Every structure is written in structure tokens, then in C-alpha cells.
C-alpha positions as CSV (number, residue, x, y, z in Angstrom):
1,X,11.2,-6.7,37.6
2,X,8.5,-8.1,35.3
3,X,7.0,-5.8,32.6
4,X,3.5,-4.6,33.3
5,X,0.8,-6.5,31.3
6,X,-2.1,-4.4,32.6
7,X,-2.1,-2.1,29.5
8,X,-2.1,-5.1,27.1
9,X,-5.8,-5.3,26.3
10,X,-5.8,-6.4,22.6
11,X,-6.0,-10.1,21.5
12,X,-2.7,-11.4,20.2
13,X,-2.1,-10.9,16.5
14,X,-4.5,-8.0,15.9
15,X,-1.5,-5.6,15.8
16,X,2.1,-6.3,15.0
17,X,5.2,-4.2,15.7
18,X,7.0,-2.8,12.7
19,X,10.7,-1.7,13.0
20,X,12.0,1.1,10.8
21,X,15.4,-0.3,9.9
22,X,16.7,3.2,9.1
23,X,16.1,4.2,12.7
24,X,16.7,1.2,14.9
25,X,20.1,1.2,16.7
26,X,19.7,-2.1,18.6
27,X,19.5,-0.6,22.1
28,X,17.1,-3.3,23.1
29,X,14.8,-1.2,25.2
30,X,11.8,-2.9,23.4
31,X,13.1,-6.3,24.6
32,X,13.3,-5.0,28.1
33,X,9.7,-3.7,28.3
34,X,7.8,-6.3,26.2
35,X,5.9,-8.6,28.5
36,X,5.4,-11.2,25.7
37,X,9.0,-11.5,24.5
38,X,8.1,-10.4,20.9
39,X,11.6,-9.0,20.2
40,X,15.2,-10.4,19.8
41,X,18.4,-8.7,18.7
42,X,19.7,-9.8,15.4
43,X,22.0,-8.7,12.6
44,X,20.6,-6.9,9.6
45,X,21.2,-9.0,6.5
46,X,23.3,-7.7,3.6
47,X,20.1,-7.7,1.4
48,X,18.3,-5.5,3.9
49,X,21.3,-3.2,4.3
50,X,21.2,-2.5,0.6
51,X,17.7,-1.0,0.9
52,X,18.6,1.4,3.7
53,X,19.0,5.1,3.4
54,X,22.5,6.7,3.7
55,X,21.8,7.6,7.4
56,X,20.4,4.1,8.0
57,X,23.6,2.5,6.7
58,X,25.7,4.9,8.8
59,X,23.7,3.9,11.9
60,X,24.0,0.3,11.0
61,X,27.7,0.4,10.6
62,X,28.1,2.4,13.9
63,X,26.1,-0.2,15.9
64,X,27.5,-3.4,14.3
65,X,24.3,-3.9,12.3
66,X,22.5,-5.1,15.5
67,X,18.8,-4.3,15.5
68,X,15.6,-5.5,17.1
69,X,13.5,-8.0,15.2
70,X,9.9,-8.9,16.1
71,X,10.5,-12.6,15.9
72,X,7.2,-13.4,17.8
73,X,5.1,-10.6,16.3
74,X,2.0,-12.8,16.5
75,X,2.2,-12.6,20.3
76,X,1.9,-8.8,20.4
77,X,-1.0,-7.5,22.4
78,X,-0.6,-3.9,21.4
79,X,0.3,-2.5,24.8
80,X,2.7,-0.1,23.0
81,X,5.3,-0.3,25.7
82,X,7.9,-0.9,22.9
83,X,6.8,2.1,21.0
84,X,7.1,4.4,24.1
85,X,10.4,2.9,25.2
86,X,12.3,3.2,21.8
87,X,14.7,6.1,22.0
88,X,14.9,6.3,18.2
89,X,11.1,6.1,17.7
90,X,11.8,3.2,15.3
91,X,8.7,1.1,16.3
92,X,5.1,1.5,15.1
93,X,2.2,-0.9,15.6
94,X,0.4,-2.0,12.4
95,X,-3.1,-3.4,12.5
96,X,-3.4,-6.7,10.7
97,X,-6.0,-7.3,8.0
98,X,-9.1,-9.0,9.3
99,X,-9.5,-12.5,7.8
């Protein structure tokens, strides 16, 4: 089943998804619902791990440090399917500065 693109009304690059590393558990729901393949699962780097809260480090350890990364953030069209699908509420959409 293909994700629905009817709610994606914004031009690409106006908004980008931001992942809260202290919340993401790498469940990949965002990858499943995103019609523009903005997300990939990856491993949190040791440098990023050092910046996490105690709870964030516990979650990271429990889930093998796998988390979602917006590797094609510029393709986001702000449909917010990823925001709605994330069970940890780890994703927000941030408006980019106007050039």
C-alpha cells in the first residue's frame, strides 16, 4: 500500500522534520508513512550519544542506538504523517528560514 500524498500541500523544503534524539526508539513508523522517503534508520553516533539525557541514553542502549534520520529532509512536503505516526512523539516539523 502506497502512502497517501493528498495531505502533502506544501512545497518541498519549506518545512523539515526534526527528530528528538531523547525520544526516538527507531520503530520506523515514520519511514512507513512518509510518501517522499525522507527517513532512514541509522545508528546514533558516539558524539550524539554524549549529548543525550539519561533517559535518552537508556532508550538508545535498549534499542541498539537505532533511530530515524531525516536523510532527505529537503524533500519533506509537511504532510505531518510522520508526526502523527510516531508512537514516541519524537518528530516535529520546523519551518525553514525564508531566503
